[in-house]
C-alpha positions in Angstrom: 68.7 74.3 13.7 67.6 73.9 17.3 65.2 76.5 18.7 66.8 79.4 20.5 66.3 79.4 24.2 63.5 81.5 25.6 64.7 84.7 27.5 62.5 83.8 30.4 64.3 80.4 30.7 67.8 81.9 30.6 66.6 84.5 33.3 65.4 81.7 35.5 68.7 79.7 35.1 70.6 82.8 36.1 68.5 83.3 39.1 68.9 79.7 40.1 72.6 79.9 39.8 72.7 83.2 41.7 70.7 81.7 44.7 73.0 78.7 44.7 76.1 80.8 44.7 75.0 83.2 47.5 72.8 80.9 49.7 75.1 80.5 52.6 76.0 84.2 53.0 72.6 85.2 52.7 71.3 82.8 55.3 74.0 83.9 57.6 73.1 87.7 57.3 69.5 86.8 57.8 70.2 84.9 60.9 72.1 87.8 62.4 69.6 90.4 61.2 66.8 88.5 62.8 68.4 87.6 66.0 66.8 89.5 68.8 69.7 88.9 71.2 72.3 90.6 69.2 72.9 94.5 69.6 70.8 96.7 67.2 74.0 98.0 65.5 75.2 94.5 64.4 71.7 93.5 63.2 71.5 96.9 61.2 74.8 96.1 59.6 73.7 92.7 58.6 70.6 94.1 57.1 72.7 96.6 55.1 74.8 93.7 53.8 71.6 91.9 52.7 70.5 95.0 50.7 73.7 95.0 48.8 73.0 91.4 47.2 71.6 91.5 43.7 68.2 90.8 42.4 68.9 87.2 41.2 70.4 86.1 44.6 66.9 86.1 46.2 65.1 82.7 46.4 61.8 84.3 45.6 63.0 85.2 42.1 63.2 81.5 41.1 60.1 80.3 39.4 59.4 77.0 37.8 59.3 77.4 34.1 58.9 75.1 31.1 62.4 74.5 29.8 61.1 74.4 26.2 58.6 77.2 26.0 59.3 79.3 29.0 55.7 79.1 30.3 55.4 79.7 34.0 52.1 78.1 34.7 51.1 74.4 34.6 54.6 73.2 35.0 55.2 69.7 36.1 58.4 70.2 38.1 59.8 66.6 38.1 60.2 66.9 34.3 60.6 70.8 33.9 57.9 70.9 31.2 54.5 72.6 31.0 51.5 70.3 30.7 51.2 70.7 26.9 54.9 70.0 26.3 54.7 67.1 28.7 51.8 65.5 26.7 53.5 66.1 23.4 56.8 64.5 24.5 55.1 61.6 26.4 53.0 60.8 23.2 56.1 60.9 21.0 57.8 58.6 23.5 60.5 61.0 24.5 59.9 60.5 28.2 61.2 57.2 29.5 58.7 55.3 31.6 55.7 57.5 30.7 52.9 56.2 28.6 49.3 57.2 28.0 46.8 55.6 30.4 44.2 53.1 29.1 41.9 50.9 31.1 
């Protein structure tokens, strides 16, 4: 039986999907809210619309996490693995093109 996904990994996947789904609308509202040439009332309404977005639509909620363990530190982003899991998988030959250095 494969290991059950870590809740932190599932939360991160949900956050990434929420950011992708709402990115265009958030950027549009941010542009309007920060544009000093527009009337204050328009900018205020744009800010209110930004406040209605959920937690997982903010890009700052996305964090690189190890896809195996859910660890949030020491993650090698290209592989999505923490340094320990990267080492384990590399030594087992599960990462194509990666081998232990020796000279």
